[in-house]
N, C-alpha and C positions, 0 to 999 in steps of 0.2 A: 603501567599506569603513569600518568605523568606526575611530577613532582608536586607538593603542597604548594598553594598559591604564593607563598611568601619565598620561594626558590628564586633562583635566577639562571635556571638551565636555558641552553639553547633553544629558540622556537617559542619562547614565552614571553607575554607582556611584561613590562616593568612590575616589580615586586608589590608596589603600592596599589597596584590596581587588580581588585579581585576579579577572578573569572565569571563573566556573565553565566547565571543559571539559566539552563533551559528545560528545566523539568517541574517548574512551579507554577502557581496558578498566575502569576505575574507574567511570566512569558506565554502562557497560553492565551491571555487576554489580548496581550499585544506584541506578537512576535515580530512585526515590521519595524516597531519602536526599536526593539533589541537588534534587529539587524542593521539599522542606522548607525547604532553605537558601535556595533563590532565591526562596521566597514571604516570607521574612524581610525582603527587600529592597522589598517592595511588589508592585502588580500586574505590574509589568514588571521584568525584571531583565535585567543584561548577561552575556552567555555567550561562550564561544568555540567556534565550529563546526568549524574548522580551523585549522590553523597560519596566524598573521595575518590570520583573518576573524572578526570579532566580531558579534554580532546582538543585538537586545533580544529578550527571550523572554516572551510573555504567559502568565502561570501562573494568572491570575485568571478564573474562569467567566465572569463578566458582562463583563470587558474583553473576553475572547475573542469572545463573542457580538457585542458592539459593534464590534469590530474587523472581523470577517467580512462584516458587513452593511454597514459604512459604505464606499461606493463614491465618495462625495465628497472624504473625506479622503485615502484611500488608492488607490493604483494596483497593480496587478499587474504592472506592465512594470518588469523588473529593470534596464534597462539604464544608466540613472544610477548604479546602486550598483554594477553589474558593472564598470563602468570602472575603477574603484580596486581590483579583486580580481586578484591573481595569475593569469594565464592558466593556470597548471598546477594550480591549486586543484582539490582531489578533490570540492568542493561545487559546481563549475560545470555539470557535467553534469546535476545535479538542479535547480538554481536558474537557472542561465544562462538567457537568453532564446531562445525558438524561437517560430515563429508557430504556436502552439497556442493552444487554449481556456484553458490554464492560465495564458498569460503576457500575456493581451489583456483589454482592457475594452470597454464599450459596445457598439456596432453590431458590431464586429469581433468581439467575444468572442460576440454572440448569434448570430451566422452560423456559426461554428464550433461553438459549443454545440448548435445546432440539429441540425446535421448529426451530432454525436456522438449527442443524445438519440433521434433518428430511427432511426439506424442500431442502436443499443443496443435499441431497442424491437422490432426484428424478432426478438428471440431469445424463442424460446416457453418458457416455464417448464418443461411437462411434457418436452419434449424435450430441453431442457437437463439436467434431472434425469437422464433416461436416458442420455445421453451421459456424464455426470460418472460414474455408476454402472459404466458399461461401462470407462472409462477406470479407474476406482479397482479394480475386479475385475482388470484386465490387471496393474495394478501391484502389487496384493497378492499374486497368483499368482506372480510373480517372486520374492519372498522368504518366501513362508509356509512353505515347508518346510525352511526352515534354521533356525526357532526363535529367531532375532534378527533385529534390523535397525534401521536408522536412519530414523525416521519423517520426517525433514527431507529428507535425500538421496533417498531412495528412494520418498518417496511426496508430502509437501506441496509440494515445490519441483516436482515433475514433472507432478502432476496438472493444475494450471491451465495450463501451456503446452500440453499435448495439446488442451484445450478451445479456448484462443485460435487455435492454428495451424489446427484444423479448422475454426473459424467464420469466420476470415478468408481461408482457402485456402492458407495456407502449406505448402510442399512438406514432408512428414514428414522429410526428410534435413537441412532446415534448422531443425529444432525445437531441437536443442541450441544452436545459436548464438542463438536467441531467449533459451532459458534463461540462456545468459551474458550477453547484452547486457542483459536486464532485471535480472538480480541483481547484475551488475557495476556498474551506475549508482549503487547504494546501499552498494558494499562499499569503504570506505576503504583496504582492502588490495590493491584491484585497480586495473587503469588503467580508471578510470571512463569517461574519454574515449574510449579504443579500445572499450570495450564498446558504448557508445552509437553509435558509428559503424559498428560492425559489425552492430548491430539496424538501423540506417538503411539499410544495403545490402542486407540481406534484404528489408526493406519496399519499397524502392525497385525492387527486381527485381520483387517482386510486383506493385506498382502498376503498372508498364510492362507487365508480362504482360497485366493485366486491362483496360488501354486497348486493348490489341490484341486480346484474347479474353477476353471478358465470361463469367463464370461465376456458379453460383448461390451467392454467398457474400457476406460483410459487405464486402470489399473493392470488388466490384462495385458494390454498393449504394451504398456512399460517393461513389465516383466518379460516380454518377447522381444524386446528390442535387440538390435545385433550389439548394443553396446555391453550386453550380459551383466547387467546390475545384479548383485546379490540381494537377499532380502533387505538386510539393514539400509544398503544404499538405495533400493526402491523406496522405502520408506521415507528416507530422509527427503528425497527428491519431492514426493508427493506432499509431504508436509510443508516443504517451502513453496511449492506451487500454492497450496492451499493458504498458508499464512502471508505470503507475499501477494495473494489475489484477492483474498476475502477482505481484510481490513482496510486496503488502500481503496478497493473497489466501492465498500460501503462509505468512504470517505468522501469519495468523489461524487457518489449520487448525493450525499447529504450537503455536501459544500455547493454542489451545482443548483440544487434545489433552495436553499439559502440565498444564493446570488440571485436567481429568479425573483423570489419572494420578496426580497429586500431592494429590487432595483426600483429607482424612482419612477422609471415608466409605467411600472405595475400600480403604483399607488398603494403599496401594501398587499396586492391581490395578483393572482395570474390572470384575471379577466381584464381582456384588452390590451395586455402587454405586448411589447415587441421584441422582446428577447427571446430567442428559439434555445430549445435544449442544447444544439451544438454551440451557440455562441456562449452559453453559460459556462459548458463543460470547458471551452478554450479558455474562456477568462479565468476560470479556476485552476487550470493546469499552469497558467502562467503565473498568477498571484499567489494562490494557496493550494499548490500541489499536494495531494493527499498524503505522500511522504515528502516532509518538508526538509528533513536533515538525515541523510544516509550515506550511502556510497563510501562505506568504511574501506580505507586504504592504510598500509603500514610501510614505511620506508623499508626497503631491504637492507640500507646501511646509512651511517650518518651522510647527509647531504644538505643542500640547500634549495629551496624550491621558491621561486619568485620573491628572491630575497630574503625568505625566512630560513633560518638553519632549523634543520629537522634531525631528531635522533632516530637511530634504526630501532623499528617496532614501536614508535609511536603513533597513536591513534589519530588519523587524520579523517575527518568527516566533510561531505560536501553539504552545503546549503542550498537545495535546488531552488528553494523559495527566494532567498536572498539573492542567488546568481541571477534568477530570471529577472527579478525587479531592478537589478543594478545593470543588466544586459546592455550593450553599446547601442547608440543612436539608431543606427542601420536596422537593428533588431526590433527595436521598440516602435518602428513605424507601423501604422495601423494596418497597411496593406499587407505586411508580413505577419503580423500578430493575428491575423485572421486566420491562420493555419497553426499546425504545431510543430512545422519545421525546425524552429529555432529555439523552442524552450527546452529546459533540460528535465521536466517532469518524469520521462521515461528514462532518463539517464542517457549516457552515450558509451561508445567503446564497446569492448568484450563483453561486458556485463549490463549492457542495456536490457531493459524489460524483455522478456521475452513473449509477455501476455498481452501486448500494448492492444492490439485489434479485438480479441474477444472482451477485454476489459472496457473499452470504448463502447462497443456494441452493448454490452449489458448496461451500462451507465445510461446511453443514450435511450434505450428501449425501456428501461425502468422509468426513467423521467418521463419520456413521452406517454407511456401507458397511465401514469398517475395523473398527470396535468390533463389528459383527454377525459379521464373519468372524472376527475374532482377539479372542475375548470375555475372554480371560484375560491380556490385555496387560498388562505391567508394567514399569515403569523399570527399565533395567540398571545404573541409578547412583542414588545420592542426588541429590534436586532440587538441594541446594547445591553438588554437583560439575558443574552444567550449565555450559557456556561460551555466553556470549550474544555475539550478533555485535556488534562495536563500530561506532560510527558514530551521528551526532546526529539522524537522522530517524526511524529504525525502531527496533522493540521485536520481537526475535526470537533464539531459541536457535540457536546453530551447527548443533548436531546434537541429536537425541533417539532415544538407544540405548534399544530396548526388548528384552524376552525374553517368549516365549510359547509355549505347546505347539504343535509342528510339525504341519503340516496335510499330509496326503499328496495330496490333491486340493482344488480349488476348482471350483466350477460354472463351465464357460467360457462367457465372454459370446458374443451371438450372433455379433459380428465380432471375431475372435480377434486381429486385428492393428490398426495404426494405420491411419487413413482414408487411402486411395491417393487421392481425389479430393477436390475441394473442393465435391463436391454432397452430402457426407456431414457436414452442419452442423445445429445445434440452433436452427435459424430457419425463418421463414417468408418468405424473401426470395422476391419475384416479387410478393407483395401490397402493401399499403401498410402503413406503421407503426401505423395505428390501425384497419387494417380487420380 
């Protein structure tokens, strides 16, 4: 843990300047205002991510890329830093060490990463798209006759978990526990430790069941992968995939829908608007990425990075949102920004997001399904009245209230209920990842 704000340790800002807090309502309401103030301190600035927990935040684009690719100077193992953090800190469920690809380096990281990459490679895009569309239709049908809804609680938060639970073979009755576990880890107002522990409990029971009785799902494939993961390693990789996939995908869907609904070209409604789902998603990934501040790294030894002294074991986070919006002129060119080749929303280097394509496909399909069924959606409140979820890591509205013309009926999906068996998954389990 970094020293108190009054200290003068290397790598900190002058003692007279308190570190900016990234976990309150003020930051949630105006993150880009905070980033502008932080940039004035240089490529790295001191921030407070929880009571008594400080970090250095990288806000410069080039410095962020250098950090994310530098495996010699920095490690992903947080244990030296973690030893000085209060055991009940709300950030430990996100940043605390676990035996997963996120917190390891070298050969151990490669082993976990190969298992994850090969497992995710089994997801067939066309089957995933069909699965997402089917789930989307069920969720929309649940509120389409009312003429109003909350697109976060009733749609964006629920859609990814249905896909994840089907793919990994989680029992339908445990899906709500997965929602609470993945969302609770990022919620400073919830018991994040209890949320993670409950998610581990769900996945532990699943792994134990699949050891005894293999099925055609991603859990079974992961257990049989040549990496030879033991039960705890398998549990931790699955919880990593779920937690790193569910909440960010929820946020991406919600942020993109808000971008479309608040775009001036729509006049507050989707009807007749010019912004496509892809344009909205791209804009969000540039300006308000679902994971705004993450990429935790720790210097292996005392060093200097972009002119800032760092201590061994000090927490250094990357602000993907700040780096994207500070990026060099060549990157800000509209012709370049039409794609996603230069933004950092998916990170870069050896720890870049392994689920980029499935996440994009889920978000795009979810948005397209919603806007095609409820084409006159409009915000039920002014954009400035929306409340954003507090917390240092994510960027997401807490609710997205909308109104629309009620629909009497929607086309029924082929399978009107949630998948009852783990054989109904959008994968090609049984073949090889590259076959």
